N, CA, C and O atoms as a GROMACS GRO file, in nm:
protein
  568
    1UNK      N    1   0.076  -0.127  -0.003
    1UNK     CA    2   0.000   0.003   0.006
    1UNK      C    3   0.082   0.106   0.010
    1UNK      O    4   0.179   0.101   0.086
    2UNK      N    5   0.057   0.214  -0.068
    2UNK     CA    6   0.111   0.344  -0.093
    2UNK      C    7   0.022   0.455  -0.028
    2UNK      O    8  -0.097   0.474  -0.050
    3UNK      N    9   0.106   0.528   0.060
    3UNK     CA   10   0.004   0.649   0.124
    3UNK      C   11   0.029   0.764   0.031
    3UNK      O   12   0.146   0.789   0.003
    4UNK      N   13  -0.070   0.838  -0.023
    4UNK     CA   14  -0.077   0.942  -0.109
    4UNK      C   15   0.039   1.044  -0.069
    4UNK      O   16   0.092   1.098  -0.166
    5UNK      N   17   0.081   1.074   0.042
    5UNK     CA   18   0.190   1.197   0.092
    5UNK      C   19   0.303   1.149   0.020
    5UNK      O   20   0.376   1.242  -0.013
    6UNK      N   21   0.346   1.030  -0.018
    6UNK     CA   22   0.475   0.976  -0.089
    6UNK      C   23   0.474   0.990  -0.226
    6UNK      O   24   0.578   0.971  -0.290
    7UNK      N   25   0.339   1.031  -0.299
    7UNK     CA   26   0.342   1.026  -0.452
    7UNK      C   27   0.332   1.178  -0.479
    7UNK      O   28   0.225   1.233  -0.453
    8UNK      N   29   0.432   1.250  -0.527
    8UNK     CA   30   0.436   1.362  -0.582
    8UNK      C   31   0.450   1.398  -0.719
    8UNK      O   32   0.486   1.310  -0.798
    9UNK      N   33   0.427   1.516  -0.761
    9UNK     CA   34   0.399   1.569  -0.891
    9UNK      C   35   0.517   1.682  -0.924
    9UNK      O   36   0.542   1.769  -0.840
   10UNK      N   37   0.579   1.676  -1.037
   10UNK     CA   38   0.698   1.774  -1.059
   10UNK      C   39   0.645   1.831  -1.191
   10UNK      O   40   0.622   1.754  -1.284
   11UNK      N   41   0.627   1.950  -1.201
   11UNK     CA   42   0.626   2.020  -1.345
   11UNK      C   43   0.751   2.100  -1.376
   11UNK      O   44   0.799   2.180  -1.296
   12UNK      N   45   0.809   2.069  -1.514
   12UNK     CA   46   0.919   2.109  -1.545
   12UNK      C   47   1.018   2.100  -1.458
   12UNK      O   48   1.093   2.197  -1.445
   13UNK      N   49   1.038   1.998  -1.392
   13UNK     CA   50   1.141   1.957  -1.302
   13UNK      C   51   1.139   2.016  -1.168
   13UNK      O   52   1.229   1.985  -1.090
   14UNK      N   53   1.029   2.113  -1.125
   14UNK     CA   54   0.997   2.161  -1.002
   14UNK      C   55   0.884   2.116  -0.917
   14UNK      O   56   0.772   2.103  -0.965
   15UNK      N   57   0.916   2.086  -0.769
   15UNK     CA   58   0.779   2.049  -0.704
   15UNK      C   59   0.702   2.176  -0.708
   15UNK      O   60   0.739   2.288  -0.746
   16UNK      N   61   0.565   2.129  -0.650
   16UNK     CA   62   0.450   2.242  -0.635
   16UNK      C   63   0.495   2.285  -0.519
   16UNK      O   64   0.574   2.218  -0.451
   17UNK      N   65   0.443   2.420  -0.480
   17UNK     CA   66   0.458   2.493  -0.362
   17UNK      C   67   0.422   2.402  -0.237
   17UNK      O   68   0.493   2.397  -0.137
   18UNK      N   69   0.312   2.337  -0.253
   18UNK     CA   70   0.251   2.240  -0.145
   18UNK      C   71   0.147   2.154  -0.218
   18UNK      O   72   0.035   2.204  -0.231
   19UNK      N   73   0.167   2.048  -0.260
   19UNK     CA   74   0.062   1.966  -0.335
   19UNK      C   75  -0.022   1.901  -0.237
   19UNK      O   76   0.017   1.823  -0.150
   20UNK      N   77  -0.156   1.944  -0.260
   20UNK     CA   78  -0.273   1.878  -0.151
   20UNK      C   79  -0.323   1.754  -0.239
   20UNK      O   80  -0.360   1.657  -0.174
   21UNK      N   81  -0.329   1.747  -0.356
   21UNK     CA   82  -0.401   1.621  -0.407
   21UNK      C   83  -0.367   1.626  -0.563
   21UNK      O   84  -0.333   1.731  -0.617
   22UNK      N   85  -0.378   1.515  -0.626
   22UNK     CA   86  -0.367   1.501  -0.772
   22UNK      C   87  -0.436   1.380  -0.824
   22UNK      O   88  -0.420   1.273  -0.766
   23UNK      N   89  -0.509   1.390  -0.924
   23UNK     CA   90  -0.587   1.298  -0.976
   23UNK      C   91  -0.554   1.272  -1.124
   23UNK      O   92  -0.561   1.365  -1.204
   24UNK      N   93  -0.517   1.141  -1.164
   24UNK     CA   94  -0.491   1.109  -1.329
   24UNK      C   95  -0.605   1.036  -1.385
   24UNK      O   96  -0.633   0.923  -1.344
   25UNK      N   97  -0.678   1.101  -1.484
   25UNK     CA   98  -0.768   1.022  -1.560
   25UNK      C   99  -0.755   1.007  -1.700
   25UNK      O  100  -0.711   1.098  -1.769
   26UNK      N  101  -0.794   0.890  -1.751
   26UNK     CA  102  -0.778   0.836  -1.868
   26UNK      C  103  -0.925   0.822  -1.952
   26UNK      O  104  -1.006   0.745  -1.901
   27UNK      N  105  -0.956   0.875  -2.050
   27UNK     CA  106  -1.055   0.883  -2.124
   27UNK      C  107  -1.038   0.831  -2.251
   27UNK      O  108  -0.927   0.839  -2.302
   28UNK      N  109  -1.148   0.770  -2.321
   28UNK     CA  110  -1.128   0.716  -2.452
   28UNK      C  111  -1.234   0.742  -2.515
   28UNK      O  112  -1.332   0.718  -2.444
   29UNK      N  113  -1.265   0.789  -2.641
   29UNK     CA  114  -1.371   0.786  -2.735
   29UNK      C  115  -1.412   0.659  -2.775
   29UNK      O  116  -1.330   0.585  -2.829
   30UNK      N  117  -1.542   0.617  -2.753
   30UNK     CA  118  -1.581   0.489  -2.817
   30UNK      C  119  -1.655   0.518  -2.960
   30UNK      O  120  -1.734   0.612  -2.975
   31UNK      N  121  -1.623   0.435  -3.053
   31UNK     CA  122  -1.672   0.457  -3.188
   31UNK      C  123  -1.786   0.361  -3.209
   31UNK      O  124  -1.754   0.242  -3.212
   32UNK      N  125  -1.909   0.390  -3.224
   32UNK     CA  126  -2.005   0.312  -3.263
   32UNK      C  127  -1.988   0.246  -3.432
   32UNK      O  128  -1.980   0.319  -3.531
   33UNK      N  129  -1.985   0.124  -3.436
   33UNK     CA  130  -1.952   0.052  -3.553
   33UNK      C  131  -2.080  -0.019  -3.584
   33UNK      O  132  -2.077  -0.100  -3.677
   34UNK      N  133  -2.195   0.002  -3.517
   34UNK     CA  134  -2.315  -0.072  -3.556
   34UNK      C  135  -2.360  -0.050  -3.702
   34UNK      O  136  -2.331   0.050  -3.768
   35UNK      N  137  -2.438  -0.160  -3.746
   35UNK     CA  138  -2.494  -0.150  -3.868
   35UNK      C  139  -2.632  -0.202  -3.881
   35UNK      O  140  -2.679  -0.248  -3.777
   36UNK      N  141  -2.693  -0.203  -3.966
   36UNK     CA  142  -2.846  -0.274  -3.990
   36UNK      C  143  -2.802  -0.429  -3.953
   36UNK      O  144  -2.874  -0.496  -3.878
   37UNK      N  145  -2.690  -0.479  -4.004
   37UNK     CA  146  -2.661  -0.601  -3.992
   37UNK      C  147  -2.622  -0.668  -3.837
   37UNK      O  148  -2.616  -0.789  -3.812
   38UNK      N  149  -2.596  -0.555  -3.743
   38UNK     CA  150  -2.576  -0.569  -3.610
   38UNK      C  151  -2.694  -0.621  -3.524
   38UNK      O  152  -2.680  -0.674  -3.414
   39UNK      N  153  -2.811  -0.600  -3.589
   39UNK     CA  154  -2.940  -0.621  -3.529
   39UNK      C  155  -2.965  -0.510  -3.416
   39UNK      O  156  -2.949  -0.391  -3.440
   40UNK      N  157  -2.998  -0.549  -3.314
   40UNK     CA  158  -3.042  -0.460  -3.207
   40UNK      C  159  -2.917  -0.420  -3.116
   40UNK      O  160  -2.917  -0.322  -3.042
   41UNK      N  161  -2.804  -0.515  -3.133
   41UNK     CA  162  -2.696  -0.521  -3.064
   41UNK      C  163  -2.603  -0.390  -3.116
   41UNK      O  164  -2.590  -0.359  -3.234
   42UNK      N  165  -2.546  -0.328  -3.014
   42UNK     CA  166  -2.442  -0.211  -3.062
   42UNK      C  167  -2.304  -0.265  -3.060
   42UNK      O  168  -2.272  -0.351  -2.977
   43UNK      N  169  -2.218  -0.217  -3.152
   43UNK     CA  170  -2.091  -0.256  -3.141
   43UNK      C  171  -2.004  -0.158  -3.165
   43UNK      O  172  -2.012  -0.096  -3.271
   44UNK      N  173  -1.911  -0.130  -3.077
   44UNK     CA  174  -1.808  -0.050  -3.047
   44UNK      C  175  -1.659  -0.062  -3.082
   44UNK      O  176  -1.623  -0.180  -3.090
   45UNK      N  177  -1.566   0.027  -3.103
   45UNK     CA  178  -1.428   0.000  -3.128
   45UNK      C  179  -1.394   0.146  -3.046
   45UNK      O  180  -1.466   0.245  -3.032
   46UNK      N  181  -1.247   0.121  -2.994
   46UNK     CA  182  -1.185   0.213  -2.919
   46UNK      C  183  -1.154   0.327  -3.027
   46UNK      O  184  -1.131   0.308  -3.146
   47UNK      N  185  -1.159   0.441  -2.963
   47UNK     CA  186  -1.109   0.571  -3.056
   47UNK      C  187  -0.999   0.617  -2.990
   47UNK      O  188  -0.924   0.537  -2.933
   48UNK      N  189  -0.969   0.790  -2.990
   48UNK     CA  190  -0.878   0.841  -2.929
   48UNK      C  191  -0.873   0.816  -2.785
   48UNK      O  192  -0.977   0.796  -2.721
   49UNK      N  193  -0.746   0.815  -2.727
   49UNK     CA  194  -0.736   0.822  -2.567
   49UNK      C  195  -0.651   0.923  -2.519
   49UNK      O  196  -0.540   0.943  -2.568
   50UNK      N  197  -0.701   0.994  -2.416
   50UNK     CA  198  -0.644   1.111  -2.363
   50UNK      C  199  -0.642   1.098  -2.200
   50UNK      O  200  -0.727   1.041  -2.131
   51UNK      N  201  -0.537   1.157  -2.162
   51UNK     CA  202  -0.507   1.160  -2.011
   51UNK      C  203  -0.495   1.302  -1.953
   51UNK      O  204  -0.422   1.390  -1.999
   52UNK      N  205  -0.574   1.311  -1.849
   52UNK     CA  206  -0.564   1.434  -1.779
   52UNK      C  207  -0.529   1.429  -1.633
   52UNK      O  208  -0.576   1.345  -1.557
   53UNK      N  209  -0.429   1.541  -1.590
   53UNK     CA  210  -0.394   1.530  -1.447
   53UNK      C  211  -0.473   1.638  -1.381
   53UNK      O  212  -0.470   1.748  -1.436
   54UNK      N  213  -0.537   1.626  -1.283
   54UNK     CA  214  -0.587   1.737  -1.208
   54UNK      C  215  -0.522   1.775  -1.096
   54UNK      O  216  -0.522   1.685  -1.012
   55UNK      N  217  -0.452   1.899  -1.052
   55UNK     CA  218  -0.373   1.900  -0.921
   55UNK      C  219  -0.433   2.008  -0.832
   55UNK      O  220  -0.483   2.100  -0.896
   56UNK      N  221  -0.437   2.015  -0.730
   56UNK     CA  222  -0.450   2.109  -0.615
   56UNK      C  223  -0.318   2.143  -0.542
   56UNK      O  224  -0.234   2.055  -0.523
   57UNK      N  225  -0.303   2.253  -0.506
   57UNK     CA  226  -0.175   2.299  -0.454
   57UNK      C  227  -0.196   2.422  -0.367
   57UNK      O  228  -0.276   2.509  -0.403
   58UNK      N  229  -0.128   2.433  -0.255
   58UNK     CA  230  -0.100   2.556  -0.187
   58UNK      C  231  -0.050   2.660  -0.268
   58UNK      O  232   0.031   2.621  -0.352
   59UNK      N  233  -0.078   2.802  -0.266
   59UNK     CA  234  -0.016   2.885  -0.347
   59UNK      C  235   0.068   2.980  -0.260
   59UNK      O  236   0.074   2.972  -0.137
   60UNK      N  237   0.140   3.082  -0.344
   60UNK     CA  238   0.217   3.175  -0.269
   60UNK      C  239   0.240   3.290  -0.358
   60UNK      O  240   0.245   3.286  -0.480
   61UNK      N  241   0.251   3.391  -0.284
   61UNK     CA  242   0.258   3.521  -0.367
   61UNK      C  243   0.414   3.568  -0.372
   61UNK      O  244   0.451   3.675  -0.420
   62UNK      N  245   0.502   3.468  -0.314
   62UNK     CA  246   0.641   3.513  -0.328
   62UNK      C  247   0.698   3.498  -0.448
   62UNK      O  248   0.700   3.388  -0.504
   63UNK      N  249   0.756   3.619  -0.507
   63UNK     CA  250   0.796   3.606  -0.661
   63UNK      C  251   0.921   3.548  -0.691
   63UNK      O  252   0.960   3.521  -0.805
   64UNK      N  253   0.987   3.529  -0.575
   64UNK     CA  254   1.138   3.458  -0.580
   64UNK      C  255   1.112   3.320  -0.537
   64UNK      O  256   1.211   3.261  -0.494
   65UNK      N  257   0.997   3.254  -0.538
   65UNK     CA  258   0.976   3.116  -0.501
   65UNK      C  259   1.033   3.026  -0.604
   65UNK      O  260   1.019   3.056  -0.722
   66UNK      N  261   1.102   2.909  -0.568
   66UNK     CA  262   1.173   2.820  -0.636
   66UNK      C  263   1.092   2.681  -0.688
   66UNK      O  264   1.128   2.590  -0.763
   67UNK      N  265   0.988   2.702  -0.627
   67UNK     CA  266   0.884   2.579  -0.674
   67UNK      C  267   0.780   2.620  -0.758
   67UNK      O  268   0.758   2.739  -0.780
   68UNK      N  269   0.716   2.525  -0.808
   68UNK     CA  270   0.603   2.571  -0.912
   68UNK      C  271   0.499   2.643  -0.883
   68UNK      O  272   0.413   2.581  -0.820
   69UNK      N  273   0.471   2.766  -0.909
   69UNK     CA  274   0.371   2.858  -0.865
   69UNK      C  275   0.246   2.875  -0.945
   69UNK      O  276   0.250   2.817  -1.054
   70UNK      N  277   0.144   2.935  -0.921
   70UNK     CA  278   0.013   2.992  -0.993
   70UNK      C  279   0.093   3.065  -1.102
   70UNK      O  280   0.077   3.029  -1.219
   71UNK      N  281   0.173   3.159  -1.074
   71UNK     CA  282   0.229   3.251  -1.167
   71UNK      C  283   0.295   3.185  -1.275
   71UNK      O  284   0.265   3.219  -1.389
   72UNK      N  285   0.396   3.078  -1.252
   72UNK     CA  286   0.474   3.010  -1.358
   72UNK      C  287   0.396   2.932  -1.451
   72UNK      O  288   0.423   2.910  -1.569
   73UNK      N  289   0.285   2.891  -1.380
   73UNK     CA  290   0.180   2.807  -1.467
   73UNK      C  291   0.116   2.889  -1.558
   73UNK      O  292   0.107   2.864  -1.679
   74UNK      N  293   0.060   3.010  -1.491
   74UNK     CA  294  -0.021   3.097  -1.578
   74UNK      C  295   0.105   3.159  -1.695
   74UNK      O  296   0.076   3.168  -1.814
   75UNK      N  297   0.208   3.189  -1.655
   75UNK     CA  298   0.307   3.222  -1.767
   75UNK      C  299   0.291   3.118  -1.902
   75UNK      O  300   0.258   3.148  -2.016
   76UNK      N  301   0.325   2.993  -1.846
   76UNK     CA  302   0.315   2.901  -1.959
   76UNK      C  303   0.201   2.883  -2.034
   76UNK      O  304   0.206   2.835  -2.147
   77UNK      N  305   0.072   2.927  -1.968
   77UNK     CA  306  -0.044   2.920  -2.044
   77UNK      C  307  -0.058   3.048  -2.166
   77UNK      O  308  -0.109   3.035  -2.278
   78UNK      N  309  -0.005   3.155  -2.116
   78UNK     CA  310  -0.007   3.274  -2.173
   78UNK      C  311   0.107   3.260  -2.308
   78UNK      O  312   0.079   3.311  -2.416
   79UNK      N  313   0.195   3.210  -2.294
   79UNK     CA  314   0.319   3.193  -2.378
   79UNK      C  315   0.299   3.058  -2.464
   79UNK      O  316   0.381   3.025  -2.550
   80UNK      N  317   0.169   2.971  -2.432
   80UNK     CA  318   0.127   2.872  -2.510
   80UNK      C  319   0.247   2.748  -2.496
   80UNK      O  320   0.271   2.674  -2.592
   81UNK      N  321   0.317   2.735  -2.367
   81UNK     CA  322   0.417   2.618  -2.358
   81UNK      C  323   0.358   2.533  -2.308
   81UNK      O  324   0.264   2.546  -2.230
   82UNK      N  325   0.416   2.417  -2.354
   82UNK     CA  326   0.369   2.283  -2.291
   82UNK      C  327   0.458   2.270  -2.174
   82UNK      O  328   0.563   2.333  -2.172
   83UNK      N  329   0.420   2.182  -2.060
   83UNK     CA  330   0.502   2.158  -1.952
   83UNK      C  331   0.545   2.028  -1.935
   83UNK      O  332   0.462   1.941  -1.960
   84UNK      N  333   0.664   1.989  -1.894
   84UNK     CA  334   0.705   1.841  -1.853
   84UNK      C  335   0.651   1.795  -1.719
   84UNK      O  336   0.693   1.840  -1.612
   85UNK      N  337   0.558   1.706  -1.729
   85UNK     CA  338   0.498   1.656  -1.594
   85UNK      C  339   0.567   1.511  -1.560
   85UNK      O  340   0.591   1.431  -1.651
   86UNK      N  341   0.598   1.482  -1.422
   86UNK     CA  342   0.627   1.364  -1.376
   86UNK      C  343   0.556   1.339  -1.245
   86UNK      O  344   0.549   1.423  -1.156
   87UNK      N  345   0.496   1.202  -1.239
   87UNK     CA  346   0.462   1.162  -1.106
   87UNK      C  347   0.514   1.036  -1.059
   87UNK      O  348   0.524   0.934  -1.128
   88UNK      N  349   0.548   1.049  -0.930
   88UNK     CA  350   0.636   0.917  -0.895
   88UNK      C  351   0.621   0.908  -0.737
   88UNK      O  352   0.574   1.005  -0.678
   89UNK      N  353   0.656   0.801  -0.670
   89UNK     CA  354   0.652   0.766  -0.531
   89UNK      C  355   0.791   0.816  -0.493
   89UNK      O  356   0.893   0.787  -0.556
   90UNK      N  357   0.786   0.902  -0.374
   90UNK     CA  358   0.921   0.921  -0.301
   90UNK      C  359   0.927   0.851  -0.174
   90UNK      O  360   0.828   0.803  -0.118
   91UNK      N  361   1.067   0.845  -0.125
   91UNK     CA  362   1.053   0.792  -0.002
   91UNK      C  363   1.024   0.887   0.130
   91UNK      O  364   1.004   0.846   0.244
   92UNK      N  365   1.026   1.002   0.093
   92UNK     CA  366   0.962   1.106   0.180
   92UNK      C  367   0.959   1.226   0.096
   92UNK      O  368   1.036   1.242   0.002
   93UNK      N  369   0.852   1.328   0.139
   93UNK     CA  370   0.836   1.450   0.065
   93UNK      C  371   1.000   1.494   0.042
   93UNK      O  372   1.097   1.476   0.115
   94UNK      N  373   0.990   1.553  -0.081
   94UNK     CA  374   1.113   1.587  -0.120
   94UNK      C  375   1.233   1.507  -0.132
   94UNK      O  376   1.344   1.559  -0.144
   95UNK      N  377   1.216   1.390  -0.128
   95UNK     CA  378   1.297   1.282  -0.090
   95UNK      C  379   1.356   1.238  -0.248
   95UNK      O  380   1.355   1.310  -0.348
   96UNK      N  381   1.403   1.108  -0.235
   96UNK     CA  382   1.448   1.046  -0.373
   96UNK      C  383   1.331   0.955  -0.423
   96UNK      O  384   1.248   0.908  -0.345
   97UNK      N  385   1.332   0.936  -0.540
   97UNK     CA  386   1.237   0.833  -0.605
   97UNK      C  387   1.259   0.693  -0.539
   97UNK      O  388   1.372   0.650  -0.517
   98UNK      N  389   1.155   0.629  -0.509
   98UNK     CA  390   1.153   0.476  -0.471
   98UNK      C  391   1.184   0.385  -0.578
   98UNK      O  392   1.115   0.369  -0.678
   99UNK      N  393   1.291   0.328  -0.552
   99UNK     CA  394   1.318   0.216  -0.647
   99UNK      C  395   1.219   0.107  -0.691
   99UNK      O  396   1.157   0.053  -0.599
  100UNK      N  397   1.196   0.071  -0.797
  100UNK     CA  398   1.049  -0.011  -0.823
  100UNK      C  399   0.914   0.061  -0.852
  100UNK      O  400   0.819   0.008  -0.909
  101UNK      N  401   0.917   0.181  -0.808
  101UNK     CA  402   0.786   0.246  -0.809
  101UNK      C  403   0.762   0.290  -0.942
  101UNK      O  404   0.863   0.324  -1.004
  102UNK      N  405   0.652   0.297  -1.003
  102UNK     CA  406   0.604   0.343  -1.139
  102UNK      C  407   0.618   0.479  -1.153
  102UNK      O  408   0.567   0.553  -1.069
  103UNK      N  409   0.685   0.529  -1.252
  103UNK     CA  410   0.693   0.665  -1.281
  103UNK      C  411   0.616   0.718  -1.404
  103UNK      O  412   0.653   0.671  -1.512
  104UNK      N  413   0.517   0.806  -1.408
  104UNK     CA  414   0.442   0.829  -1.504
  104UNK      C  415   0.504   0.976  -1.571
  104UNK      O  416   0.529   1.066  -1.490
  105UNK      N  417   0.527   0.999  -1.698
  105UNK     CA  418   0.566   1.117  -1.724
  105UNK      C  419   0.517   1.144  -1.883
  105UNK      O  420   0.503   1.052  -1.963
  106UNK      N  421   0.492   1.285  -1.915
  106UNK     CA  422   0.472   1.337  -2.045
  106UNK      C  423   0.482   1.486  -2.039
  106UNK      O  424   0.511   1.556  -1.942
  107UNK      N  425   0.450   1.523  -2.168
  107UNK     CA  426   0.451   1.655  -2.195
  107UNK      C  427   0.283   1.698  -2.206
  107UNK      O  428   0.196   1.634  -2.265
  108UNK      N  429   0.271   1.820  -2.133
  108UNK     CA  430   0.117   1.850  -2.116
  108UNK      C  431   0.083   2.008  -2.138
  108UNK      O  432   0.167   2.098  -2.147
  109UNK      N  433  -0.043   2.019  -2.145
  109UNK     CA  434  -0.091   2.156  -2.190
  109UNK      C  435  -0.198   2.193  -2.071
  109UNK      O  436  -0.285   2.114  -2.034
  110UNK      N  437  -0.178   2.322  -2.018
  110UNK     CA  438  -0.260   2.356  -1.928
  110UNK      C  439  -0.389   2.399  -1.937
  110UNK      O  440  -0.394   2.520  -1.955
  111UNK      N  441  -0.510   2.337  -1.930
  111UNK     CA  442  -0.628   2.362  -1.979
  111UNK      C  443  -0.729   2.436  -1.897
  111UNK      O  444  -0.839   2.474  -1.935
  112UNK      N  445  -0.666   2.453  -1.761
  112UNK     CA  446  -0.752   2.520  -1.678
  112UNK      C  447  -0.682   2.545  -1.561
  112UNK      O  448  -0.627   2.453  -1.501
  113UNK      N  449  -0.678   2.671  -1.518
  113UNK     CA  450  -0.588   2.717  -1.389
  113UNK      C  451  -0.658   2.802  -1.317
  113UNK      O  452  -0.702   2.900  -1.378
  114UNK      N  453  -0.688   2.789  -1.166
  114UNK     CA  454  -0.763   2.860  -1.073
  114UNK      C  455  -0.702   2.878  -0.964
  114UNK      O  456  -0.661   2.783  -0.899
  115UNK      N  457  -0.684   3.024  -0.921
  115UNK     CA  458  -0.624   3.044  -0.792
  115UNK      C  459  -0.738   3.075  -0.691
  115UNK      O  460  -0.818   3.158  -0.735
  116UNK      N  461  -0.762   3.031  -0.576
  116UNK     CA  462  -0.850   3.045  -0.457
  116UNK      C  463  -0.774   3.131  -0.357
  116UNK      O  464  -0.664   3.105  -0.309
  117UNK      N  465  -0.861   3.253  -0.330
  117UNK     CA  466  -0.807   3.351  -0.227
  117UNK      C  467  -0.906   3.375  -0.138
  117UNK      O  468  -0.974   3.477  -0.146
  118UNK      N  469  -0.926   3.278  -0.040
  118UNK     CA  470  -1.010   3.314   0.070
  118UNK      C  471  -1.011   3.400   0.162
  118UNK      O  472  -0.904   3.460   0.152
  119UNK      N  473  -1.080   3.447   0.262
  119UNK     CA  474  -1.077   3.524   0.366
  119UNK      C  475  -1.020   3.434   0.480
  119UNK      O  476  -1.084   3.331   0.504
  120UNK      N  477  -0.920   3.458   0.544
  120UNK     CA  478  -0.891   3.401   0.662
  120UNK      C  479  -0.876   3.244   0.640
  120UNK      O  480  -0.937   3.170   0.717
  121UNK      N  481  -0.801   3.190   0.542
  121UNK     CA  482  -0.748   3.071   0.500
  121UNK      C  483  -0.656   3.058   0.392
  121UNK      O  484  -0.633   3.149   0.313
  122UNK      N  485  -0.604   2.950   0.389
  122UNK     CA  486  -0.485   2.949   0.296
  122UNK      C  487  -0.523   2.961   0.134
  122UNK      O  488  -0.618   2.905   0.079
  123UNK      N  489  -0.444   3.030   0.083
  123UNK     CA  490  -0.460   3.047  -0.082
  123UNK      C  491  -0.428   2.894  -0.124
  123UNK      O  492  -0.350   2.822  -0.062
  124UNK      N  493  -0.493   2.860  -0.229
  124UNK     CA  494  -0.470   2.749  -0.329
  124UNK      C  495  -0.473   2.787  -0.472
  124UNK      O  496  -0.523   2.887  -0.523
  125UNK      N  497  -0.409   2.690  -0.526
  125UNK     CA  498  -0.445   2.696  -0.685
  125UNK      C  499  -0.454   2.561  -0.727
  125UNK      O  500  -0.388   2.468  -0.681
  126UNK      N  501  -0.554   2.555  -0.834
  126UNK     CA  502  -0.582   2.427  -0.909
  126UNK      C  503  -0.552   2.429  -1.073
  126UNK      O  504  -0.552   2.529  -1.144
  127UNK      N  505  -0.530   2.311  -1.108
  127UNK     CA  506  -0.504   2.308  -1.256
  127UNK      C  507  -0.548   2.184  -1.317
  127UNK      O  508  -0.551   2.083  -1.246
  128UNK      N  509  -0.586   2.177  -1.445
  128UNK     CA  510  -0.611   2.064  -1.528
  128UNK      C  511  -0.475   2.044  -1.649
  128UNK      O  512  -0.449   2.136  -1.727
  129UNK      N  513  -0.419   1.952  -1.649
  129UNK     CA  514  -0.288   1.948  -1.738
  129UNK      C  515  -0.354   1.836  -1.834
  129UNK      O  516  -0.390   1.729  -1.785
  130UNK      N  517  -0.366   1.857  -1.951
  130UNK     CA  518  -0.398   1.757  -2.058
  130UNK      C  519  -0.261   1.686  -2.116
  130UNK      O  520  -0.173   1.759  -2.162
  131UNK      N  521  -0.250   1.590  -2.115
  131UNK     CA  522  -0.120   1.525  -2.204
  131UNK      C  523  -0.131   1.546  -2.341
  131UNK      O  524  -0.239   1.562  -2.398
  132UNK      N  525  -0.026   1.547  -2.395
  132UNK     CA  526  -0.016   1.570  -2.540
  132UNK      C  527   0.071   1.446  -2.588
  132UNK      O  528   0.188   1.426  -2.556
  133UNK      N  529  -0.008   1.364  -2.674
  133UNK     CA  530   0.038   1.229  -2.699
  133UNK      C  531   0.007   1.128  -2.591
  133UNK      O  532  -0.088   1.129  -2.514
  134UNK      N  533   0.105   1.043  -2.600
  134UNK     CA  534   0.107   0.913  -2.472
  134UNK      C  535   0.206   0.949  -2.391
  134UNK      O  536   0.320   0.990  -2.415
  135UNK      N  537   0.133   0.925  -2.265
  135UNK     CA  538   0.233   0.908  -2.132
  135UNK      C  539   0.331   0.808  -2.133
  135UNK      O  540   0.313   0.715  -2.212
  136UNK      N  541   0.428   0.808  -2.064
  136UNK     CA  542   0.508   0.696  -2.065
  136UNK      C  543   0.508   0.653  -1.904
  136UNK      O  544   0.503   0.724  -1.803
  137UNK      N  545   0.515   0.519  -1.917
  137UNK     CA  546   0.511   0.454  -1.775
  137UNK      C  547   0.647   0.374  -1.779
  137UNK      O  548   0.681   0.306  -1.876
  138UNK      N  549   0.722   0.388  -1.665
  138UNK     CA  550   0.834   0.338  -1.648
  138UNK      C  551   0.852   0.297  -1.510
  138UNK      O  552   0.773   0.343  -1.427
  139UNK      N  553   0.954   0.210  -1.468
  139UNK     CA  554   0.997   0.187  -1.342
  139UNK      C  555   1.098   0.239  -1.281
  139UNK      O  556   1.206   0.209  -1.332
  140UNK      N  557   1.102   0.318  -1.175
  140UNK     CA  558   1.241   0.370  -1.115
  140UNK      C  559   1.316   0.263  -1.092
  140UNK      O  560   1.271   0.156  -1.050
  141UNK      N  561   1.448   0.288  -1.120
  141UNK     CA  562   1.566   0.190  -1.112
  141UNK      C  563   1.674   0.250  -1.074
  141UNK      O  564   1.676   0.370  -1.097
  142UNK      N  565   1.781   0.196  -1.015
  142UNK     CA  566   1.895   0.244  -0.961
  142UNK      C  567   1.974   0.349  -1.051
  142UNK      O  568   2.079   0.399  -1.010
   0.00000   0.00000   0.00000
């Protein structure tokens, strides 16, 4: 069993300010290939596959922050820049990748970015990253 605290996301090689949660989903278009010859039964084939990562993180207003911030992600959206995303298990927060753990990586576009600035509570941001092309799945080795 892996506790979620040990699985972290990096964007362009930088940790998030304070990752709260992430969710990776895969969707596929199903293409109906039924015809009159199929009778009442429907027949389908797989179409295109897309992977999306949704992330929530603590935000910062520190312009000199060395971690991934709302500002750096917003800059990527404005410039139309794809970002490199890696998700893997670490031996401790900000530690080293666990040997034998699955490493998911790919190039993504930021399709949604929201910053929440509540009264008397922590600032957070969330974003949806849609992978461009196929994600790679490898196993962390020595």
